[in-house]
C-alpha positions as CSV (number, residue, x, y, z in Angstrom):
1,M,-13.1,-3.0,3.3
2,F,-14.3,-5.8,0.8
3,Y,-11.1,-6.0,-0.7
4,T,-8.9,-5.9,3.0
5,F,-11.5,-9.5,3.6
6,L,-11.3,-10.6,0.4
7,L,-7.0,-10.4,0.7
8,F,-7.4,-12.3,4.5
9,S,-9.4,-15.1,3.7
10,S,-7.5,-15.8,0.4
11,W,-4.3,-15.4,2.7
12,C,-6.0,-17.8,5.8
13,S,-7.1,-20.1,2.5
14,S,-3.6,-20.6,1.2
15,I,-2.1,-21.2,4.7
16,A,-5.3,-23.9,5.3
17,L,-3.8,-25.7,2.4
18,I,-0.2,-25.7,3.1
19,G,-0.5,-26.9,6.7
20,L,-3.1,-29.6,4.7
21,G,-0.5,-30.6,2.6
22,I,2.1,-31.1,5.5
23,K,-0.4,-32.5,7.9
24,R,-1.4,-35.3,5.3
25,N,1.9,-35.6,3.7
26,D,0.7,-34.4,0.3
27,Y,3.0,-32.0,-2.0
28,R,0.1,-31.0,-4.0
29,F,-2.0,-29.4,-1.4
30,W,1.3,-27.6,0.4
31,V,2.5,-26.8,-3.6
32,S,-0.4,-25.2,-4.2
33,G,-1.2,-23.3,-0.8
34,L,2.3,-21.8,-2.0
35,I,1.7,-21.0,-5.0
36,W,-1.8,-19.3,-4.3
37,L,-0.3,-17.3,-1.3
38,F,2.0,-15.8,-3.4
39,G,-0.3,-15.5,-6.7
40,D,-3.7,-14.5,-4.9
41,A,-2.6,-10.7,-4.8
42,I,-1.7,-10.3,-8.4
43,V,-4.7,-11.7,-9.2
44,W,-6.8,-9.4,-7.3
45,E,-4.6,-6.6,-8.1
46,L,-5.3,-7.4,-11.7
47,L,-9.1,-7.4,-10.8
48,M,-9.1,-4.2,-9.5
49,K,-7.3,-3.1,-11.6
50,I,-10.0,-3.9,-14.4
51,K,-13.0,-2.4,-12.0
52,S,-11.3,0.8,-11.9
53,L,-11.4,0.8,-15.6
54,F,-15.4,0.6,-15.2
55,V,-15.7,2.4,-12.1
56,K,-16.0,6.3,-12.3
57,T,-14.9,7.9,-9.5
58,N,-14.9,11.6,-8.2
59,K,-11.9,13.5,-9.3
60,P,-11.6,16.7,-7.2
61,D,-11.1,20.0,-9.2
62,L,-8.1,21.1,-8.8
63,Q,-9.1,24.4,-10.6
64,K,-10.6,26.1,-7.4
65,Y,-7.3,26.0,-5.6
66,N,-5.3,28.1,-7.9
67,G,-2.7,25.8,-8.6
68,Y,-2.1,24.7,-4.9
69,L,-2.8,21.5,-3.7
70,P,-5.0,20.7,0.2
71,I,-1.9,19.3,2.1
72,C,-1.6,19.5,5.2
73,Y,1.5,19.1,7.1
74,H,3.0,19.7,10.9
75,P,6.7,19.5,11.3
76,D,6.3,17.5,14.8
77,Y,4.8,14.4,12.0
78,N,9.0,14.1,11.4
79,I,9.7,11.3,13.7
80,T,13.1,11.9,15.2
81,A,15.3,9.7,16.9
82,C,19.0,12.1,17.8
83,G,20.2,11.3,14.0
84,L,19.7,7.3,14.6
85,E,16.5,7.3,12.2
86,K,19.7,7.6,9.6
87,C,21.0,4.2,10.1
88,H,17.2,3.1,9.8
89,P,16.1,2.1,6.1
90,F,12.9,3.0,7.0
91,D,13.1,7.1,6.2
92,S,10.8,8.9,9.1
93,V,11.4,12.4,8.5
94,K,10.3,11.8,4.6
95,Y,7.4,14.2,5.3
96,G,9.7,17.3,6.1
97,R,11.2,16.3,2.5
98,I,8.1,15.8,0.4
99,N,6.9,19.3,2.1
100,R,10.6,20.9,0.8
101,F,10.7,19.4,-2.7
102,L,6.7,20.3,-3.3
103,T,7.7,23.8,-1.7
104,D,11.1,24.4,-3.9
105,L,8.9,23.3,-7.1
106,G,6.1,25.7,-6.5
107,V,3.3,23.5,-5.6
108,L,2.6,24.7,-2.3
109,S,2.8,27.7,-0.9
110,P,5.8,28.9,1.5
């Protein structure tokens, strides 16, 4: 949640810089706003990666699942539109494909 707040406030600051540069007719403000707009995500991601090197997370013990993963799936998760979903670049039936792939791989029980 805090990470989302940081990204949102950084985005608002960069938009404010762009607007200030346009209002004052000063290219330094809007250029720095554009650089901040496109560069802040890279900086925040690098900071989060560095943080993850030092902060330990609790990983689940997968041995107790006897080789199977606890994944919940229902066929209603797939969104279909009478075949029109195949024309859109977003894969709305990806959950079924993932389930089939993991079942064929032997990770999920049939």
